[in-house]
VEXMARDREN-311150 format. One record per residue: x, y, z of N, C-alpha, C, O, CB in turn; residue in three letters. Coordinates in steps of 0.2 Angstrom, whole numbers, padded with zeros to 4 digits, always signed. Glycine has a CB too. Example, Ala and Ser with C-alpha at 12.3 -4.5 7.8 and 13.67 -1.06 7.14 Angstrom:
2
+0066-0028+0039+0062-0022+0039+0066-0016+0039+0071-0017+0042+0057-0022+0045ALA +0064-0011+0035+0068-0005+0036+0064+0000+0039+0067+0006+0040+0070-0003+0029SER 
This chain:
91
+0008-0089+0027+0001-0087+0023-0003-0083+0029-0002-0084+0035-0005-0095+0019GLU -0006-0080+0025-0013-0075+0028-0010-0068+0030-0014-0064+0032-0018-0079+0035GLY -0002-0067+0030+0001-0059+0031-0001-0056+0026-0003-0058+0021+0008-0058+0030ASP -0001-0048+0030-0003-0043+0026+0004-0039+0025+0008-0039+0029-0010-0038+0029GLN +0004-0037+0020+0009-0031+0019+0008-0024+0015+0005-0023+0009+0015-0035+0016THR +0011-0020+0019+0009-0013+0014+0016-0012+0011+0021-0015+0013+0006-0004+0019ILE +0016-0007+0005+0022-0008+0001+0022+0001+0000+0017+0002-0002+0022-0013-0008ILE +0027+0006+0001+0026+0011+0002+0031+0012-0005+0036+0010-0006+0028+0013+0008PHE +0028+0017-0010+0031+0018-0014+0032+0028-0016+0029+0032-0012+0026+0012-0020ALA +0037+0030-0020+0036+0038-0020+0029+0040-0023+0026+0044-0020+0042+0041-0025ALA +0028+0037-0029+0025+0041-0034+0019+0037-0036+0020+0031-0036+0031+0042-0039THR +0012+0038-0039+0008+0035-0042+0011+0029-0048+0009+0023-0049+0004+0040-0045LYS +0015+0033-0051+0020+0028-0056+0022+0023-0053+0021+0017-0055+0026+0031-0060HIS +0026+0023-0047+0030+0019-0043+0026+0013-0041+0027+0007-0041+0034+0022-0036HIS +0018+0016-0039+0014+0011-0037+0012+0007-0041+0011+0001-0039+0010+0013-0035VAL +0011+0008-0047+0008+0005-0054+0013+0001-0055+0011-0004-0056+0006+0008-0059GLU +0020+0003-0055+0025-0002-0057+0024-0008-0054+0023-0013-0057+0031+0001-0057TYR +0026-0007-0047+0027-0012-0042+0020-0017-0043+0020-0023-0043+0027-0007-0033THR +0015-0014-0043+0010-0020-0044+0008-0023-0050+0004-0028-0050+0004-0017-0042ALA +0012-0021-0056+0012-0024-0060+0017-0031-0061+0016-0036-0065+0014-0020-0063SER +0023-0027-0056+0028-0034-0056+0025-0039-0050+0025-0045-0050+0036-0031-0053LEU +0022-0036-0048+0019-0043-0042+0014-0047-0046+0014-0053-0045+0015-0041-0034LEU +0008-0045-0051+0004-0046-0055+0008-0050-0059+0005-0055-0061+0001-0041-0057ALA +0012-0049-0062+0015-0053-0067+0018-0060-0063+0021-0064-0067+0021-0048-0072ALA +0019-0062-0056+0021-0065-0053+0017-0070-0050+0019-0075-0047+0024-0062-0050GLU +0009-0067-0051+0003-0070-0050+0000-0068-0042-0002-0073-0038+0004-0079-0050GLY +0001-0061-0041+0000-0058-0033-0005-0054-0034-0005-0049-0038+0007-0054-0030ILE -0008-0055-0031-0013-0050-0033-0012-0044-0025-0011-0046-0020-0022-0054-0033ASP -0013-0036-0030-0012-0032-0023-0017-0026-0025-0018-0024-0031-0003-0030-0022ALA -0019-0024-0020-0022-0017-0022-0018-0013-0021-0013-0013-0017-0027-0015-0020VAL -0020-0007-0024-0017+0000-0024-0019+0007-0022-0025+0008-0022-0016+0002-0031THR -0016+0011-0019-0018+0017-0016-0014+0024-0018-0009+0025-0015-0018+0015-0008LEU -0016+0028-0022-0012+0034-0022-0018+0040-0022-0024+0039-0021-0007+0035-0028TYR -0016+0047-0023-0017+0054-0021-0023+0054-0026-0028+0053-0023-0010+0061-0022GLY -0022+0055-0033-0027+0055-0037-0034+0050-0038-0039+0051-0040-0024+0054-0042SER -0032+0044-0035-0039+0039-0035-0043+0041-0033-0043+0045-0028-0038+0032-0032MET -0049+0040-0037-0055+0042-0036-0057+0038-0029-0055+0033-0027-0059+0039-0043ASP -0062+0042-0025-0063+0040-0018-0067+0033-0017-0067+0029-0012-0067+0047-0013PRO -0071+0031-0023-0075+0025-0024-0071+0019-0023-0072+0015-0019-0078+0025-0030ALA -0067+0020-0028-0059+0014-0030-0057+0014-0022-0057+0009-0019-0052+0019-0036ALA -0054+0020-0021-0049+0020-0015-0054+0014-0008-0052+0009-0006-0048+0031-0011ARG -0060+0016-0007-0064+0013-0002-0065+0005-0004-0066+0000+0000-0072+0018-0002LYS -0065+0004-0012-0066-0002-0011-0058-0006-0010-0057-0011-0006-0069-0005-0019VAL -0053-0002-0013-0046-0005-0012-0045-0006-0003-0040-0010-0002-0041+0001-0016ALA -0047-0004+0000-0047-0004+0007-0051-0008+0010-0048-0012+0014-0049+0001+0009ILE -0056-0009+0009-0060-0014+0010-0059-0021+0008-0060-0026+0011-0065-0012+0007GLY -0056-0019+0003-0054-0029+0001-0048-0032+0003-0047-0038+0002-0053-0031-0006LYS -0044-0026+0007-0037-0027+0010-0039-0028+0018-0037-0032+0022-0032-0021+0009PHE -0043-0024+0020-0045-0026+0028-0048-0031+0030-0049-0033+0036-0047-0022+0031ARG -0052-0034+0023-0057-0042+0023-0052-0046+0021-0054-0052+0019-0063-0043+0017ALA -0046-0045+0022-0040-0049+0021-0041-0054+0013-0038-0059+0011-0039-0055+0028ARG -0044-0051+0010-0045-0053+0002-0040-0051-0004-0041-0052-0010-0052-0049-0001LYS -0034-0049-0001-0030-0048-0004-0024-0045+0000-0024-0039+0003-0032-0045-0007CYS -0018-0048+0001-0012-0047+0006-0008-0043+0004-0003-0042+0008-0008-0054+0008GLY -0007-0039-0001-0002-0033-0002-0006-0027-0003-0011-0028-0007+0005-0035-0008PHE -0005-0021-0001-0006-0013-0001-0002-0013-0004+0003-0017-0004-0006-0008+0005MET -0002-0008-0009+0005-0004-0012+0001+0004-0012-0004+0005-0016+0007-0008-0021ILE +0004+0010-0008+0003+0015-0006+0009+0020-0007+0015+0019-0006+0001+0015+0001VAL +0004+0026-0008+0010+0032-0008+0009+0035-0001+0005+0032+0002+0009+0039-0015THR +0012+0040+0002+0013+0042+0008+0006+0045+0009+0001+0043+0013+0019+0047+0009ASP +0005+0051+0004-0002+0054+0003-0007+0049+0003-0012+0052+0006-0002+0058-0003LEU -0009+0044+0001-0014+0041+0000-0014+0036+0007-0019+0033+0009-0014+0037-0007ALA -0009+0036+0010-0010+0032+0017-0011+0034+0022-0010+0030+0027-0007+0029+0018ALA -0013+0040+0021-0015+0045+0030-0021+0044+0028-0024+0044+0023-0013+0055+0032ARG -0023+0041+0034-0029+0040+0037-0031+0032+0037-0037+0030+0039-0035+0044+0035GLY -0027+0027+0033-0028+0021+0033-0024+0019+0039-0019+0021+0042-0026+0018+0027VAL -0030+0015+0042-0027+0012+0049-0028+0004+0049-0034+0002+0048-0031+0015+0056ASP -0024+0000+0049-0023-0007+0048-0020-0009+0054-0014-0009+0055-0018-0009+0042ILE -0026-0012+0060-0023-0013+0064-0017-0019+0067-0013-0018+0072-0027-0013+0067PRO -0017-0024+0063-0012-0030+0064-0009-0030+0058-0012-0033+0053-0016-0038+0066LEU -0004-0027+0057-0001-0027+0049+0008-0032+0051+0013-0030+0055+0000-0015+0046LEU +0007-0036+0048+0013-0043+0048+0019-0038+0045+0023-0038+0049+0012-0050+0041GLU +0020-0033+0039+0026-0032+0036+0026-0026+0033+0020-0024+0031+0027-0037+0031ASN +0029-0023+0032+0032-0015+0029+0036-0014+0025+0042-0013+0027+0034-0010+0033VAL +0034-0014+0018+0041-0012+0013+0040-0007+0012+0035-0004+0012+0042-0016+0007ILE +0048-0003+0011+0048+0003+0008+0053+0003+0002+0059+0003+0002+0049+0008+0012ASN +0048+0004-0005+0053+0005-0011+0056+0010-0013+0061+0010-0017+0050+0006-0016VAL +0054+0015-0009+0056+0021-0008+0060+0025-0003+0057+0030-0004+0052+0024-0009ASN +0062+0026+0001+0062+0030+0007+0061+0035+0008+0066+0039+0006+0066+0029+0011PHE +0056+0038+0011+0055+0046+0013+0059+0049+0014+0064+0047+0016+0051+0047+0018PRO +0059+0058+0012+0064+0062+0013+0066+0064+0021+0070+0067+0024+0062+0069+0009GLN +0060+0062+0023+0059+0064+0031+0060+0058+0036+0057+0052+0035+0051+0068+0032LYS +0063+0059+0041+0064+0052+0046+0055+0051+0049+0051+0046+0051+0071+0054+0054ALA +0054+0059+0050+0045+0056+0054+0041+0053+0049+0036+0049+0051+0040+0064+0056LYS +0042+0054+0043+0038+0049+0038+0040+0043+0040+0036+0039+0043+0039+0050+0029LEU +0046+0041+0039+0048+0034+0039+0045+0031+0047+0042+0025+0047+0058+0033+0038PHE +0046+0034+0053+0043+0031+0057+0034+0030+0058+0031+0027+0063+0047+0033+0062VAL +0032+0035+0053+0024+0035+0054+0023+0028+0050+0020+0024+0052+0019+0043+0051HIS +0026+0027+0044+0027+0021+0038+0026+0014+0044+0021+0010+0044+0036+0021+0033ARG +0032+0014+0046+0032+0006+0051+0029+0007+0057+0031+0003+0062+0041+0003+0052VAL +0026+0012+0059+0021+0011+0065+0027+0011+0072+0025+0010+0077+0017+0003+0065GLY 
């Protein structure tokens, strides 16, 4: 309990679908994707950093510039096309 997890997905649609699967199981998650409103993005990141939510589902583009210093888990729903992106995801 208290662990935080980032879940990487390929597209906005994959992010939203994964979030809906978690919600169906009663699991709260925030989402980030490239076309997201900047204010909503800030709220989602703040909620995750404050540990009010244990899961953040993101696309690679949206994850740029997001620094979460202590992260217990990284899940890749879709693997990136380049190895460099994979290394960036898992730290």
